[in-house]
N, C-alpha and C positions, 0 to 999 in steps of 0.2 A: 504494500500500500504506500501511496505517497504521503508525505507529512510536511508540516510546517512547525515552527517553534513558537511557543507561547511562554513568555517569561523564562526562556531557556530550556523549556521542556519540549520534547518531540511529541507532536500531536498528529496521529494518523487521521486520514479522512478518506471518504469515498466521493466519487464524482457527483457533483450537485449539492454537496453539503456546504453550508455557510461556515465561517469561522466559529460562530457561536454554537452551531449544532455539533460540530466536530469537537469543540472544547468540552461541551457538556457531556457528550458521549464518552469522552476520555477521562471524565472525572475532574475536570478543571472548570468549576463554575465561574461564569462571568455574570455579574448582576444584570438583570433585565426585567422589564415589565410588560411591554406590549407584544413581545415575541411569543408565539404559540406554535407548537409542532404541527397543528392541523391547518395552519394558514400561512400563506406566503408573507414573508416579512416585509414591513414597509418603514421601519425605523422611525416611528413617530416620537417615542419617548427619549431616545438617545442615551438611556442609562447604560446600555451595553457598549458604549463607545470604547474603542481601543486605539492604540497608536501603531501604525504600520509605516515603516520608512519615513518617520517623522510627520506623518499625516494622520489626523484624527478621522476615524470612520466608524460607523455603526457596525458592530461585528455580526449582527443578524442579517445585514444585507450584503456583506462582503463575502464573495465566493472563496472558499478555501482553495489555496493553490500551493504547489510545492515550492519550498524555499522561502515562504513568507516569514518575516521576523516580526512577531506580534508582541506588543507590550500591553499588559492589562493591570498588573498589580504594582502600579507606581503611585507615588504621592500625588502627582499631578492629576492622574485619572481619578483617584479616590476623591480629591477635592472637587473635581468637575461633577462626579456622580452625586456627591453629598449636596452640592448646590441644586442640582436638578430635583433630587428627592425632597429637599427642604422646601423648594418652590411648590411642589405638589402638595405637601402637607399644609402650607399656609394658604394656598389658593382655594382649597375646599374646607369643609368642616369635618375633621377627622378626630374623633374622640375614642381612641383605641380601647380604653378600659370598659366602655359600655357598648362596644360594637360586637355584634354577633359573629363577625368574621375574625375577631382577635385570635391569633394563633393559626389562622388559615389564610391570612391576607398577605399577598406578595409585597405590597407597598410597605407594610409593617416589617416584614422579614428582611427586605432589602435595606430598610432604615437601620435595623439592628446590625446587619452585616457591615454596613458602612459607618457604624458608630455615630449615627445621627441621633443626638440626644436633645437638641434644642431646635426650635423652628428657625432661628437665626434672622429671618425676615419678619416684618410686621404681619400679623394675621389679618386676612381680608374679611373673614366671617361673612360670606355671601348669604343672601336670603334665598334659600332653595327649599321650598316646601316638599314634603314627602308625599308621593302618590301611592295611596293605599286603596285605590279604587278597584283594582283587580281582585276577584274572589280568592285567588291562590297566591298572589305575589305582591310584594312591596317594592317600590322603586324609590330608592333614597339617592337623590341627585347630589347630596352633600358630599358623597364619597367618590364621585366620578373622577377619574384621572385622564379621561379622554383617550384611552388606549384604542378605542374603536373595535375591540374584539366582539362585543355584543352586536355592533352594527354589521360587521362582516359575517358573523355566525348566522344572524337572522336572514341576511341576504343570500349567502353562498351555500349554507347548509339547510336551514329551515325553510327557505323560500318565502319568507313572510315580509321581509323589508320593514320590520316593526320599529327599528331604531335608526337614528341619524344624528349627526352633529350639525349644529347651526351656529352662525356667528363667527367672529374672528378675534384673535388675541384674547383679552380678558373677558370678552363677551361670548366666547365659544362655549357651547354647552350641549348636553345630551337632550334630544327630544324624541317623542314617539310619533309614529305615523298615524295620527288621528286628528281630525279637525278640532276636537275638544281638547287635545293635548293630554288626554288621560289614557293610562295603560289599559283600562277596561274596554276601551273602544277600539283596540287593535286586535289582531288575530293571534297574538302571542299566547302560547300554551305553556303550562308548567313543565312539560317534557321537552321543550325546545333546547337545542344546544346553546342558544344565546343566553339562556337562564343560568347555565352552569359554567360558562366560560369566563365570567367576570373575575378578574384577579383581586378585586377588593370587595366591598360590601354594598354595591349598588342594587343588585337584583337579589332579593331574598324571598324564600318560600315562607308563606305564612304558616304558623303553627309549629315551626321548628325551633326558633330561638337559639340558645346555646346548645346545639345538638351534640357537639363533641366535647367530652370532659377535658378539663385542663390536665395536661400531662400526656394526652393522646392526640393532640392536634399536630398538624403537619410540621409546624416550625417550633414546637416546644423544646425539642432536643438539640436542634441546630438551626441557625438562621440562614435559610436559603442555601444549604449545602456547604457553608463556610465553617469548617471544623474549628473548634476552639472559640467561636464567636456565638455564644448562646444568649437568648433573651434573659 
């Protein structure tokens, strides 16, 4: 197999894999949020940024190639990722201790892995009402990180086109495909892929609450695969 180097380690890859996919498969986790194995990467969050030949690039969109010298675990990249994650925390309303996704949330796990302990930037505290109109689901816009995974899953897998992003910059936000703006007036179903693909706590099933006991959650023992960095 061909290989490239990641922080001095040889990483094998197969044709068609991205640098991120090959690194994860080889047990070298690179922090990421919007990348998902079932969808083509589009590099929207930039948390997986690495440095190749002096150039910053999203590892999820960079095709693996023989001879690449990739840097990931540097102080420069850690600070870049910290800034991006801090911006995501202050842009929305994320109250981890009371969130049903605590311990199962990628944003929280990446924050732990990057030693993000403070918001650093002023909190915006946007007014984003919760949509509980659907009989089976709750839509909490406060936690959205604009990863577009629910948008893509609903369009590409479920065939419903139930979600979309609207606006630009600070006004960019998640919307549903209904004239009323309410989830109950869309065709989304509790069994849809879009419901389960969210990396944070935006789309929640009613009647579940804190379904996974503390100690058994995905990121209780290790924060996003980074050994030695536990919550």
